[in-house]
C-alpha positions as CSV (number, residue, x, y, z in Angstrom):
1,X,-26.9,-34.9,10.5
2,X,-28.7,-31.6,9.8
3,X,-28.5,-32.1,6.0
4,X,-30.0,-35.7,6.2
5,X,-32.7,-34.4,8.6
6,X,-33.5,-31.6,6.2
7,X,-33.7,-33.9,3.2
8,X,-30.6,-32.6,1.4
9,X,-29.7,-35.5,-0.9
10,X,-26.0,-34.9,-1.5
11,X,-23.0,-35.8,0.8
12,X,-20.6,-33.0,1.4
13,X,-17.1,-34.2,0.6
14,X,-15.4,-30.9,-0.2
15,X,-15.9,-27.7,1.7
16,X,-15.2,-25.6,-1.4
17,X,-16.9,-27.0,-4.5
18,X,-19.8,-28.8,-2.6
19,X,-20.8,-25.7,-0.7
20,X,-20.3,-22.9,-3.2
21,X,-23.9,-23.2,-4.5
22,X,-25.1,-22.3,-1.0
23,X,-27.9,-24.8,-1.0
24,X,-26.4,-27.0,1.7
25,X,-25.9,-23.9,3.9
26,X,-29.6,-22.9,3.5
27,X,-30.7,-26.4,4.5
28,X,-28.3,-26.4,7.5
29,X,-29.4,-23.0,8.7
30,X,-33.0,-23.9,8.1
31,X,-32.5,-27.0,10.4
32,X,-30.8,-25.0,13.1
33,X,-33.3,-22.1,13.1
34,X,-36.0,-22.0,10.4
35,X,-36.9,-18.5,11.2
36,X,-33.5,-17.1,10.2
37,X,-33.7,-18.2,6.6
38,X,-35.8,-16.0,4.2
39,X,-38.6,-17.7,2.4
40,X,-37.7,-18.7,-1.1
41,X,-33.9,-18.3,-0.5
42,X,-33.2,-21.6,-2.0
43,X,-35.0,-20.6,-5.2
44,X,-32.8,-17.6,-5.8
45,X,-31.2,-18.0,-9.2
46,X,-28.2,-15.8,-8.7
47,X,-25.5,-17.6,-6.7
48,X,-24.2,-14.4,-5.1
49,X,-27.6,-13.4,-3.9
50,X,-28.2,-16.9,-2.5
51,X,-24.8,-16.7,-0.8
52,X,-25.8,-13.3,0.6
53,X,-29.0,-14.9,2.0
54,X,-26.8,-17.5,3.7
55,X,-24.7,-14.8,5.3
56,X,-27.8,-12.9,6.5
57,X,-29.2,-16.1,7.9
58,X,-25.9,-16.9,9.7
59,X,-25.9,-13.4,11.2
60,X,-29.6,-13.9,12.2
61,X,-28.6,-16.8,14.5
62,X,-25.7,-14.8,16.0
63,X,-22.8,-16.1,14.0
64,X,-20.2,-13.3,13.3
65,X,-19.7,-13.5,9.6
66,X,-16.7,-11.8,7.9
67,X,-17.1,-13.8,4.7
68,X,-18.5,-12.2,1.5
69,X,-20.9,-13.8,-1.0
70,X,-18.1,-13.9,-3.6
71,X,-16.0,-16.0,-1.2
72,X,-18.7,-18.6,-0.9
73,X,-19.4,-18.6,-4.7
74,X,-15.7,-19.0,-5.5
75,X,-15.5,-21.9,-3.1
76,X,-12.8,-20.5,-0.8
77,X,-12.3,-23.5,1.5
78,X,-10.8,-21.7,4.5
79,X,-13.3,-19.0,4.7
80,X,-16.2,-21.4,4.2
81,X,-14.7,-23.6,7.0
82,X,-14.5,-20.5,9.2
83,X,-18.2,-19.8,8.5
84,X,-19.2,-23.3,9.3
85,X,-17.3,-23.1,12.5
86,X,-18.9,-19.8,13.4
87,X,-22.4,-21.3,12.7
88,X,-21.8,-24.4,14.9
89,X,-20.0,-22.5,17.6
90,X,-23.0,-20.1,17.8
91,X,-25.8,-22.6,17.6
92,X,-25.2,-26.3,16.8
93,X,-28.9,-27.0,16.6
94,X,-28.3,-30.3,18.3
95,X,-30.7,-31.3,21.0
96,X,-29.1,-32.9,24.0
97,X,-31.4,-34.7,26.4
98,X,-30.7,-34.0,30.0
99,X,-30.9,-37.8,30.8
100,X,-28.2,-38.5,28.3
101,X,-25.9,-35.9,29.8
102,X,-26.5,-37.1,33.3
103,X,-25.8,-40.7,32.2
104,X,-22.6,-39.7,30.5
105,X,-21.4,-37.9,33.7
106,X,-22.3,-40.8,35.9
107,X,-20.4,-43.2,33.5
108,X,-17.4,-41.0,33.8
109,X,-17.7,-40.8,37.6
110,X,-18.5,-37.1,37.5
111,X,-22.1,-37.2,38.8
112,X,-23.6,-34.7,41.1
113,X,-20.8,-33.5,43.3
114,X,-20.6,-31.1,46.2
115,X,-17.7,-28.7,46.9
116,X,-15.6,-31.4,48.8
117,X,-15.7,-33.9,45.9
118,X,-15.0,-31.0,43.5
119,X,-11.7,-30.5,45.3
120,X,-11.1,-34.2,45.1
121,X,-11.7,-34.0,41.4
122,X,-9.1,-31.2,41.1
123,X,-6.6,-33.4,43.1
124,X,-7.4,-36.4,40.9
125,X,-6.9,-34.2,37.7
126,X,-3.5,-32.9,39.0
127,X,-2.4,-36.4,39.9
128,X,-3.3,-37.7,36.5
129,X,-1.4,-34.8,34.9
130,X,1.7,-35.4,37.1
131,X,1.6,-39.1,36.4
132,X,1.7,-38.5,32.7
133,X,5.4,-37.5,33.1
134,X,8.0,-40.2,33.5
135,X,9.3,-39.1,36.9
136,X,11.7,-42.1,37.0
137,X,13.6,-40.7,34.1
138,X,14.8,-37.7,36.1
139,X,18.1,-37.9,38.0
140,X,16.5,-36.1,41.0
141,X,15.7,-37.9,44.2
142,X,17.4,-41.2,43.5
143,X,14.2,-43.2,43.6
144,X,11.2,-42.9,41.3
145,X,8.1,-41.2,42.6
146,X,4.7,-42.7,42.1
147,X,2.0,-40.3,43.1
148,X,-0.5,-42.1,45.2
149,X,-1.3,-39.7,48.0
150,X,-0.8,-36.1,46.8
151,X,-0.3,-34.6,50.3
152,X,2.3,-37.2,51.3
153,X,4.1,-37.3,47.9
154,X,4.6,-33.5,47.6
155,X,5.3,-32.9,51.3
156,X,9.1,-33.1,51.0
157,X,9.1,-31.4,47.6
158,X,11.1,-34.1,45.7
159,X,8.1,-35.0,43.5
160,X,7.6,-31.3,42.6
161,X,11.3,-31.0,41.7
162,X,11.0,-34.1,39.6
163,X,8.0,-32.6,37.8
164,X,9.9,-29.3,37.2
165,X,12.9,-31.3,35.9
166,X,10.6,-33.3,33.5
167,X,9.0,-30.1,32.1
168,X,12.2,-28.2,31.7
169,X,15.4,-30.2,32.1
170,X,18.3,-28.4,33.8
171,X,16.1,-25.9,35.6
172,X,16.6,-27.5,39.1
173,X,20.0,-26.7,40.7
174,X,20.7,-30.1,42.3
175,X,23.7,-28.8,44.3
176,X,21.4,-26.7,46.4
177,X,18.9,-29.5,47.2
178,X,18.8,-32.4,49.6
179,X,17.2,-34.8,47.3
180,X,17.6,-38.2,48.9
181,X,14.5,-39.0,50.9
182,X,16.4,-41.1,53.3
183,X,18.6,-38.0,54.3
184,X,15.6,-35.7,54.8
185,X,14.7,-34.6,58.2
186,X,11.0,-35.2,58.8
187,X,10.5,-31.5,59.6
188,X,12.6,-30.1,56.8
189,X,11.8,-30.3,53.1
190,X,14.0,-30.1,50.1
């Protein structure tokens, strides 16, 4: 996106050989923050000096750079990837419109919420996480548990034991538990 917007004509297919001349880095950093790139940096003939200008520009936008100019010039893919990641983690240069963000939250059902619905969101998230386990595959409780109402489903503790058994089989000592829901006293849990 940034390279197209900056008029860089080539497509980057390889993080090593395609970036070792530092031209793409200079265009990228210039699109993110034009004030961080020294004037005439792309005209520098020496590849190591141009790579040093890239590192200086990355530091100017706040990216912690541990890479050396020789690493860029040699095309060290891993270190170049780390530099790209640092640049985008520090400042992506992408403009996000507030209306687009609000529309995305509304579409996901996460619009403006107060504290009460925030708690509901946490319950919904926990329920989705718990439902991702196949609780019917456990040998605990006799019947399968479908989490519909969190307060009711975890009140007797069988669903919690089933989750624990799904996460780490053999952890629950079944001899010490009353696991049949039909045998549970309404005032006594597992």
